[in-house]
C-alpha angles and dihedrals in degrees: 000000000000103000124145092275092053091047089055089057091048090049091053095047100040117105131183116245134163091250118121129219129195123196107195112193123194098192112233092357097153114094150163135238113263089224130027112280094013130120128274119236091263092049093047094049120097099240108160094160097050090042091053090047091051090063090062099035142070117260133198144127132268130212108212098208116346134329110285094013117122107216131211119227093263097057090038092059097038089060091051089053091054099261117125102235091213090056096039111042113179122180119233094234092066091046093054093046093050090044093060091044093250113167096244111190124209092248095049124100115213128197131191108233133203121199105223140183119251122198126222090276092053094252123138108262098171123014092204101037092239090301097281123211120273088249091059090046090054094048096047092044089056090057090062102038116114098019107161120217136178094041089305091308091120135033129215115216117193123192128178119239112175137314106330095352128103139159123237117196120190110205121194144091129297095013125161132206094209095111136129121233127254096217108108089198087227141076127236093046133086124260115264127247119248107265125198115237093197135027092251089060098058095097094044091052090052091051092052091047089052089053091051092052092053092043092054090058092051093046097045094104096035100088130192084031094044098125142036140215125203127210141162102033106196147155124221110295130210119222130178107251125247088230092058097039101041102019090242135149094216129188133188127214106189130143099201117075097227093060091047086052092054091047093048092051087052090055099256125150109243111229122199102265097182115203108298146026093274090056090047091053089050089054091048091055092045094051098039099103097043099051140045103197122050126189111198117187131195114189106183099076085067096043094053091047090053089049088055089238105142096178093048091052089050089053092052091052089052091052091056091046089057091060096051094088090055091052091047090049087068087059100230113195090221130023119182119186121192144110137256092238141333121276107182114197085220090066098033088218146066114289143194096246117125115259125236116251132197119188117188127186137129090258101045122112106253125228104200083216118174093231149335111274143111096275095050092045093049087064097038122126094242086069121197111322135171117260091243089067094060100076092050087049089053091048091051093049090049092052092244099130128078118218115279114235132344 
């Protein structure tokens, strides 16, 4: 469990070495068979490179938060970066805002927004508005930017992110992040009102609800982006940096803003990831000499799982497999492949299922496993570990820890 006392131990033991570590994340990679006895998405994918690597690596499963808990992307990644997501809870709104380089002030409250589609009865018909283009997101976000609430005592700043995602920042005095989300996590029902979770948040909740009322009027003729859902209300968090805790020079290569935001809060240098895996590989090569820890993130395994598209998720896994030889050509001392959570196409959502893990180094205990999938990982010698244990395992395999105690 990575609490402040544990971080103090890591800080004492960590040593700088020339060894290189790569954390390759297939977002939502864990899956389920669509029919009993079938294969998961990872098992169905043609992954010759990961399968070959599995034979000379250690396999296991990771639990992102706790057994039975379905994690959001924020907690899922925080665990992979060594932060216990129970101890360090960071709202998604702050992550999105930081990820797009928004100047989030300590008194601001940020929310992650989804444009959604409302039917004639005002119920949510599509929680992601059909995943509109970035251009549509920019245009519709501009319609909402600058809405004043509370008799002009607070300002609402809206910035586009990607597709259906945007950031809403409420700027004013005496605001609280203790708010419940408006996303009902279902279709055929109306969006929820913002509810305060503490007495000090009553006024803030009223301001957000006032924004929603005005936004509905402006979006009324903008179908399919004629509604909005708000999640992850948060103020700017403070995290101990990976550089300070583990003595690393870490870098992040992520296309989506939220994951850049997470990495930035963890003290990583944000490299230009471009738009696709080829661009990300170019960034990895360019930053190889300057850094010793690389976080590489691929989003679309998760997106296709949420869409319920089994075959498309399989195809995304295969795309990542194709880049594995290019990563190995750089000769990293440690390569760890996993996901931040499971997103089975069968469920069309994140789930609580453990996530497959592959850890490769020249000092790991090898499995001689026939491939990389849920069944092989369930019997792997790493066992089932919490996500917070993976970065320390990488550090150990890279020779970056001194011995603990006499």
